C-alpha positions in Angstrom: 23.9 -14.1 -38.1 26.0 -11.9 -35.9 24.3 -10.4 -32.5 25.8 -7.7 -30.7 25.3 -6.2 -27.3 26.0 -2.6 -26.1 26.4 -1.3 -22.6 24.5 1.3 -20.9 25.2 4.7 -22.5 26.1 7.7 -20.7 23.6 10.2 -19.6 23.0 12.9 -22.0 21.8 16.4 -21.4 18.2 17.0 -22.8 17.6 20.4 -24.4 15.5 22.8 -22.4 14.2 24.5 -25.4 10.2 24.5 -25.7 8.5 23.5 -28.8 8.1 26.6 -30.2 11.8 27.4 -29.8 12.7 24.1 -31.4 10.8 24.7 -34.4 11.5 28.3 -34.9 15.2 27.8 -34.7 15.0 24.5 -37.0 12.9 26.5 -39.6 15.3 29.7 -39.5 16.5 29.2 -43.1 13.2 28.4 -44.5 11.4 31.7 -42.7 14.2 33.9 -43.8 13.8 33.0 -47.4 10.0 33.4 -47.1 10.3 36.9 -45.0 12.9 38.4 -47.2 10.7 38.4 -50.4 7.5 39.1 -48.7 8.9 41.7 -46.2 6.7 44.2 -45.1 3.7 43.0 -46.8 3.0 40.3 -44.1 1.9 43.0 -41.6 -0.9 44.2 -44.1 -4.5 43.4 -43.6 -5.5 43.4 -47.3 -3.9 41.7 -50.3 -3.4 43.4 -53.9 -1.8 41.8 -57.0 1.5 42.9 -56.2 1.5 41.0 -52.7 0.2 38.1 -54.3 3.0 38.0 -56.8 5.5 38.4 -53.8 3.6 35.6 -51.8 4.0 33.5 -55.0 7.5 34.0 -55.4 8.2 33.4 -51.9 6.3 30.1 -51.3 7.4 28.5 -54.6 11.2 29.5 -53.5 10.5 27.6 -50.3 9.3 24.6 -52.2 5.8 24.6 -51.4 4.8 24.0 -55.0 2.4 25.5 -57.3 -0.8 23.7 -56.2 -0.4 24.2 -52.5 0.8 27.8 -53.3 -2.4 28.7 -55.0 -4.6 27.0 -52.2 -2.6 28.9 -49.2 -2.8 32.3 -50.9 -6.5 31.7 -51.6 -7.3 30.6 -48.1 -5.1 33.1 -46.4 -7.2 35.8 -48.7 -10.5 34.6 -47.5 -9.4 34.6 -43.8 -8.5 38.3 -44.2 -11.8 39.0 -45.7 -13.6 37.3 -42.8 -11.6 38.6 -39.8 -10.2 42.3 -40.2 -8.2 42.2 -36.9 -5.6 39.8 -38.5 -2.8 40.7 -40.8 -1.4 38.5 -43.6 1.3 36.9 -41.6 -1.5 35.6 -39.1 -3.8 34.6 -42.0 -0.9 32.6 -43.4 0.0 30.8 -40.3 -3.6 29.8 -39.9 -4.0 28.4 -43.1 -0.8 26.4 -43.2 -1.7 25.3 -39.8 -5.2 24.1 -41.1 -3.4 22.3 -43.9 -0.8 20.6 -41.8 -3.3 19.4 -39.1 -5.0 17.2 -41.5 -1.7 15.5 -42.4 -0.6 14.6 -38.9 0.1 11.2 -37.3 1.7 10.0 -33.9 4.7 8.1 -33.8 4.4 6.1 -30.7 4.8 2.6 -29.8 1.6 0.5 -29.7 0.4 -2.1 -27.1 2.2 -5.2 -29.5 5.3 -6.4 -28.5 7.7 -6.2 -30.2 6.5 -3.0 -32.0 8.1 -3.1 -35.4 9.3 -0.2 -37.4 10.5 -0.4 -40.9 12.4 2.7 -42.2 12.6 3.2 -45.8 13.7 6.0 -48.1 16.3 6.8 -50.6 19.9 7.1 -50.3 21.4 9.5 -48.0 18.2 10.9 -46.3 19.3 9.9 -43.0 17.5 6.8 -42.0 20.4 5.4 -40.0 21.0 8.3 -38.1 17.2 8.8 -37.3 17.0 5.1 -36.0 19.8 5.6 -33.8 18.5 8.9 -32.4 15.0 7.2 -32.0 16.4 4.4 -30.0 18.4 6.5 -27.7 15.3 8.4 -26.8 13.4 5.3 -26.1 16.2 3.5 -24.2 16.3 6.3 -21.7 12.4 6.0 -21.4 13.2 2.2 -20.3 12.0 0.5 -23.4 14.3 -2.5 -24.7 15.1 -1.4 -28.3 16.7 -3.8 -31.0 18.0 -2.5 -34.2 18.0 -4.6 -37.4 20.8 -3.8 -40.0 18.8 -4.8 -43.1 21.1 -2.4 -45.5 23.4 -5.1 -46.6 24.5 -3.4 -49.8 25.7 0.1 -48.9 29.6 -0.1 -47.8 29.9 0.2 -43.9 26.0 0.6 -43.4 26.2 -2.1 -40.6 29.1 -0.4 -38.9 27.3 3.0 -38.9 24.4 1.5 -37.3 26.9 -0.1 -34.7 28.0 3.4 -33.8 24.4 4.6 -33.1 23.7 1.4 -31.1 26.6 1.7 -28.9 25.6 5.5 -28.3 22.1 4.3 -27.5 23.2 1.5 -25.5 20.8 -0.9 -27.6 21.4 -4.2 -29.5 21.9 -4.3 -32.9 21.4 -7.4 -35.2 23.1 -7.7 -38.6 24.4 -10.3 -41.4 27.7 -12.1 -40.9 28.5 -11.0 -44.5 28.0 -8.2 -47.1 25.2 -8.6 -49.7 23.2 -10.8 -47.8 19.4 -11.2 -48.5 17.7 -8.4 -46.4 14.6 -10.3 -46.1 16.6 -13.2 -44.7 18.4 -10.8 -42.3 15.1 -9.4 -41.2 13.6 -12.6 -40.5 16.4 -13.7 -38.4 16.6 -10.4 -36.5 12.8 -10.6 -35.6 13.3 -14.0 -34.4 16.3 -12.9 -32.1 14.3 -9.7 -31.0 11.0 -12.0 -30.0 13.5 -14.4 -28.0 14.9 -11.2 -26.3 11.6 -9.9 -25.6 12.2 -6.8 -27.1 9.8 -3.9 -26.8 10.5 -2.2 -30.1 12.5 -3.3 -33.1 13.7 -0.9 -36.0 14.6 -2.2 -39.2 17.1 0.1 -41.0 16.5 -1.1 -44.7 19.0 0.0 -47.8 18.3 3.3 -49.3 17.0 2.9 -52.8 16.0 5.1 -55.8 12.3 5.4 -56.0 12.6 4.7 -59.8 14.2 1.3 -59.7 11.5 -1.3 -59.4 13.2 -4.2 -58.4 14.7 -2.6 -55.4 11.0 -1.4 -54.6 9.9 -5.1 -55.1 12.2 -6.2 -52.7 10.8 -3.8 -50.1 7.8 -5.4 -50.5 9.3 -8.8 -49.9 10.8 -7.5 -46.5 7.3 -6.2 -45.6 6.1 -9.8 -46.1 8.6 -11.3 -43.9 8.0 -8.9 -41.2 4.0 -9.9 -41.3 4.9 -13.7 -41.1 7.4 -13.1 -38.2 5.3 -10.9 -36.0 1.4 -10.4 -36.3 0.4 -7.1 -37.9 4.3 -6.2 -38.4 5.4 -3.9 -39.8 3.3 -1.9 -37.3 4.6 1.4 -38.6 6.3 2.1 -41.8 8.4 5.1 -41.8 9.2 7.0 -44.9 12.4 9.3 -44.3 12.7 12.3 -46.5 15.5 14.8 -46.9 14.0 18.2 -46.3 17.2 19.8 -48.3 15.9 17.8 -51.6 12.7 20.0 -51.3 9.8 19.1 -54.0 12.1 15.8 -55.2 10.4 14.3 -51.7 7.2 14.7 -53.5 7.9 12.1 -56.2 9.6 9.8 -53.8 6.5 9.8 -51.4 4.4 8.9 -54.5 6.5 6.0 -55.5 7.1 4.5 -52.2 3.4 4.6 -51.1 3.0 2.3 -54.0 5.1 -0.3 -52.9 4.4 -0.5 -49.4 1.8 1.2 -47.1 3.4 4.1 -45.6 2.4 5.0 -42.1 3.9 8.5 -41.7 6.9 10.5 -43.0 9.9 11.9 -41.0 11.5 15.0 -42.8 15.0 15.4 -41.8 17.7 17.9 -42.2 15.2 20.9 -42.2 17.7 23.2 -40.1 19.9 23.0 -43.1 17.6 24.1 -45.7 15.3 26.9 -47.0 13.1 24.5 -48.6 11.0 23.4 -45.5 8.0 24.4 -47.4 7.9 21.1 -48.8 6.3 19.7 -45.8 3.2 21.8 -46.9 3.4 20.6 -50.4 3.5 16.9 -49.1 0.5 17.7 -47.1 -1.5 19.6 -49.8 -1.0 17.2 -52.6 -0.4 13.6 -51.0 -2.3 14.0 -47.7 0.3 11.8 -46.3 0.7 12.3 -42.4 4.2 13.5 -41.1 4.9 12.5 -37.5 8.5 13.5 -37.1 11.0 16.3 -38.2 14.7 16.5 -38.0 15.9 19.9 -36.7 19.6 19.6 -36.1 22.6 17.5 -35.7 22.4 16.4 -31.9 20.9 13.3 -30.8 17.9 15.0 -29.5 17.5 17.5 -32.3 14.5 15.8 -33.8 10.6 16.7 -32.8 7.2 15.0 -33.0 5.4 16.9 -35.5 3.3 19.8 -34.3 1.0 21.7 -37.1 0.9 24.8 -35.0 4.2 25.2 -34.1 5.6 24.4 -37.7 3.3 26.8 -39.4 4.2 29.7 -36.8 8.1 28.8 -37.3 7.6 29.5 -41.0 6.4 32.8 -40.9 6.9 34.4 -37.4 
């Protein structure tokens, strides 16, 4: 097992954009797709059959999903009937916020030290990148972070994590050779992190198709090893979904939650897609809490999830 330490990173300029600006900017493509279909109907205070048809087309096009689309439209119509002072846009925002507020989780380090986070998801969703971005933020806050490179199958996976660790100025623990047993890497990584009195440990696992049962079983093994090394670990299981995959993320979430108890979701790449409605679909159909969203390429272009800002960013 190799242990690598990286020195202090250079200070970065943190964006001064407020919460609303971040969500509005990140959801621009989804919002434009929605409003281009519905158009002037968003300013109406009544909803006729033609408007319902437009809404269905717009919401389905944004990957909100059939069941959640019907739910949102029905709720928005009720709000319009109860309150004559609001228009359709406001009713939809309120309906979306109510739906999302019931599926929200905080992603904050707990009192346990080390606080262990397991990042899981299919290939290419951005787990390694997200681990590096989180490590960078926590390091600036004065926390000692250790990254564990448990993706021993993907070529150059550990090297990619090394790059992010260098940027963040954190330590990374990795196997000494390719194709090592991920559970063994996690065992040694957590032992080293405890010896170094780390505050937070983030375990970057290999991307795996949610349809491959053997790989899902391997994930269960990694989770059991965490529990043996640190009491209560993993303390947070973060399922990372790619927002550009739309409703495919729904199927992924269903299967991953059967293998390990997912604590919350991180949805990445929302700035590059018009399918950001999938967050509504996940909330409406699975009730899984969303804690983080990726809204850009930069190291600080992610945000703790906020139901009100997200709902407003979709329609306004």
